[in-house]
N, C-alpha and C positions, 0 to 999 in steps of 0.2 A: 248644537250638531250631535247628533246620534253617531255614536262609533259603530263603525261597520268593518267587516275584514278588510274591504276593500281600501276602506281609511287606513286601516292598520300597513297594509303593504305599502299603499303610495308614500306615507309619513315616513316608513322604516326605508324603503328604497331612495328616496329625496335624500336622506341624510348620511349616506355613506359615503364615506371618505377612505381610500385607500393609496397607501404611500409605501415607497420603499427607500431605505438610505441605512449604510454602513452594515450591511448583510441581514437588516431586520425589515419584515414586512408591517404595517402597522394599519390595522382595519379598523373604523369607528362608524359607530352609529347611533341611533336613538331607537329604544325599543323597551316595552315593559315599565313605561313610564321613567326610564333614566336613561343615562349615559353609556353606553357600550364601549370598551376598548379591548384589542386584540393586539398582542406583539406575537410574531412567530419566525424561524427560520426556516429558508426553503431554498434549495437549490434553481429549481425550475419555476420562471416567470408563472408557467402557463398552470403548473400544478398549484401555486400559491393563488392565483385568481380563481382558480375553480373550487379551493377550499372556501377562501372569501364569500364566493357567491354562494355556496352551500351553506355556508353558517348563516347567512344573513337571511337565506330562505327557512331555514330549520327555525330561527327564532321567531320570523314572523308567523308562521305557522302554530309555532307554541302559544304565543299570545293570542292569536287568533281563535287558539282552542279553551285557553284556560284564563283568559281576561275576566272578572267578574264586572267589567264597565260593558263588554259585548254582550248584548241581548242574545247573539246568535251562538255566542261559544257554549260549550259544555258547561262550565259553571255558571253562564248566565241562564241557559236552560233548567239546571237543577233548582237555582233560585226562584225562577220566576213560576214553577209548579210546586212550590213550599206550601204543603197543606192540601194538595190537589191529587198528586198521584207519584208514580215511579217512573223514573226515567233511566233508560237503557244505558249503558257506560260499556268504552271499550278497556282491553287490556291495559295501556298505558294509564290510564284515568285510575283503574283498579291500583295498579303500581304505587300511584301517588297518593292514594288514600289510605293504602298500607303505609305508606311511609309517614303519612298524618297519625297513624295509630301510635307508631314507635316514637315520635318526636312528643306528641301528647304525653305518653308516660312517662319518656325519659326526663321532661321537663317539669315533670310534678304538675302537669294542667297548666303551666305558666304561659304555653304554646298552645293556643286553641284555634283551629281553623273555621270553629263554629261561630266567632265572634264577630261577624260581620253586622247584627243587630248594633252593637257597641259603637263599630266603627262608624254607622249612620247616623247616631246620637253625636259623637264628638266630631264633628267636621271642621278641622282645624283651617281647612282651606277656604273656607265662607268667608266673605267680605266683614260679616258680623255675626262670629260664631255664637251659638246659645248655649248657655249652660242647662243641662238637663237637672230637672228637679229628681228628688229620688223616688219618687213614684213611676216616673218615667223609666228611670233605670232598672227598678225592680221589674217592670214589665220586662223589658229587655232581656233581662236576667234569666226570666223565664223560659226565654228561646234560645238561649246558650248552653251549649253543652256538647262536646265530639260526641259522647256514648249516647246522645239523644237521636242522633242520625241513623236511621235503618239502612241496614245495607245486606245485600242477598248477592252473590255470584253475579256480575252482570248488570247490577241495577242498583239505585240508590232512591232514598225516600226522605224528604226532611217533612216530618208530620205536621207541624204546624205552621199556618200562614205566618209571614215574616221572619220565619228561619232563613238563614244563609250561608252559605262557603265563601271563605276569601283565603285564597291559598298564598297572598302576601307574604306571610312568614316562612315559606319556603320555595316557592315556584322559583322566584329567580335563582335560587342558590341551585336546584334541581337543573334549571336549564343552565347554570355554569358547569356542572357536571356533566351534564349530556354533551355541550360543547367540547370539553376535553375529550369524551370519548370518542367524539366525530373526529378530532383531531388525530388522536391515535389511530382510528380505523384508515385514515387517508394519509398514513406515513409521516405525520409529523411529530416530530420529536422533542422540538423547544419551544414551547408556548406559554404564554402569559394570558390569562383572560380574566377580565375585569369587568363586571356587568354591576356598576354602581356598589363600588368596594366589596362586592362579593367575588374574591380573586381564587383562582386556581391556576397553579406552576406547574408543567411537565418540563424536565431539564432544565439547563440553564440555556442563557444567551450565548452563541460562539464566543469562546475567549474568556467567559468569566465563570466563575464559581457558582452562581446562583443568578436568580432574577433578584433585584432590589426596589422594594416597596416603601412609601412611606404611609406612616399613622398620621392622620389629620390631629391637630391639637383641638380640643375641644373650646379651650380658651381664647383660639385664636383660629376660627376657621379658615379656611384657606392656606393654613400653612402646616407643616409637620414638624413634631416634636422628636419622633421616634422613628428609626428605620429598620425593615427587616429585610433579612436575606432568605430567600424560600427557593426550595426544587421539590418537586413531586410531593406537595401539600398544597391545603388550600387556607384561605385567611379571609375570616369574616369581622365585619364590625358594625356595631349599633350603637346608637346612642339618641337621646331628645334633644342635643342642643341645637339641631338646626330646624325641623320641622315641631312647630309650635305655636301657640295664640296666647296672647296676653288678655285678660278681661278681668276689669275691676281690680287691678293690680296685681293680681294671681297669673303666675305663668303656667300653660297646661301643655304638657309634651304630646306627640302623636302615638306614643305606645300605650296602649291600654292594658289596664290588669285584668284579664277574664275572672278573675275570681271576685272582684269589685265592681266592675263595669264602669270604671272612672280610669283617666289617665294615672298612670306611675306617679306615684309622690315619695321619692326618696332622692337621696343626693348623687345617684350614681349620673354622671357625665356621658362614659362612653366606655365600651368593652371589647376587645378583641380578642378571638380565639383562631390558633391554630390547629389543623387535623387533616387529616389524609383526604377528604373528600368536603366538598361545600355545604352539604345540607345539613351535616350536623353542626359545624360551627355557625351557622347562620341562625340554628333553633338554639344554641347555648348561648349567642350573644344577647337576642331578644330574651330568652328566659331568665338571664342576669340582670339585665335591666328591671325587670319586673320583681324580681326576687331581692333584690338589693345586693350590695358589694358581697358581703360575708357570705350569705347563702348562694351565692352566683358561683364566687369563687370553691365553695365546696362542691357545687353541682359540676363544675368543669374538673377539679381534681378527681373526683370519682368515676368520670368518664374516661374509658379506655382510648388513647393515642390523643389527648386533647390537651393542649395547653392555652393560659389566656393571661391577658392584662386588665386589670379594671381602673378606670380613674373615677375618683368622687370629686368633689368640690375641693377636699383639702387632702386627700391621700391617694395613693396606688395600691393595688395589688396584684399580685402576679404567681403564678405556680411555677413549682420547682424548674422546669424544664423550659419555661417561655424564654428566659435569657439565651438559651443557645441558638435563637433565632434572631436577636438585635444584633445591628450592625452600626457603627460608628459612623 
């Protein structure tokens, strides 16, 4: 079935669950290929319901506009016209692409939104994934490079057929930040937003000093081995331990190194970063998986207002300030 905007709307709205208990409203739904959860405090039931409806509508519209899986989306149109012609874009899309510029530079090119040709090669979801040979990878590499994409105010052009943009490395995190901004504009001062482990907190739950979240153990997925207390910050986590495939006795993770065109090969299991907004830690976690533990830690340490924790198969690394968020 071809995914359409109507499919996205129907799927998301049918998944919505909205509850209230112990002074907290809890909203959950499926969007952007992940489970979204929101907990917030609000005195007025009508205002709470209005916020929940507004947020679900905004997320649905965002996915419809920017999912690469939707032929009718902005990204779908840009990718479909690769090698053919310029596509007009609106101010929000220009904002997203400027963020891509900044994150591509910040992460030393280890986060590259033009890496879709590599993602197409390494389809870890396929029933029988194919391992591409070096010639195929080299052909895809010629199509990848954020600096190869041509832009002018109000328009974008992918100059070669087969090029493609995927906002998977920062789109969901951008949505988390926009959800927090929406909550603020609607007068909600206490909220925890979690879109598939991309998290942002405003304030704290009533009667408590902070929102508490658990960090999943990569050794025992589904369990937590560390807890954080957060308020007015964002947390993002990334790792290869859940999404991968095995072929001929070798494990291939879902995170692709855009410098090589192949899945990352190092011993990093998971990375968590705390920062004031969600886009930044989302980029830093992915970059740290790509760069490896030591280079990843160095990247986090030199990034203003970021603290991080990296787990490898045998060691853990963390910045000096990360311990201030850890709760027992």
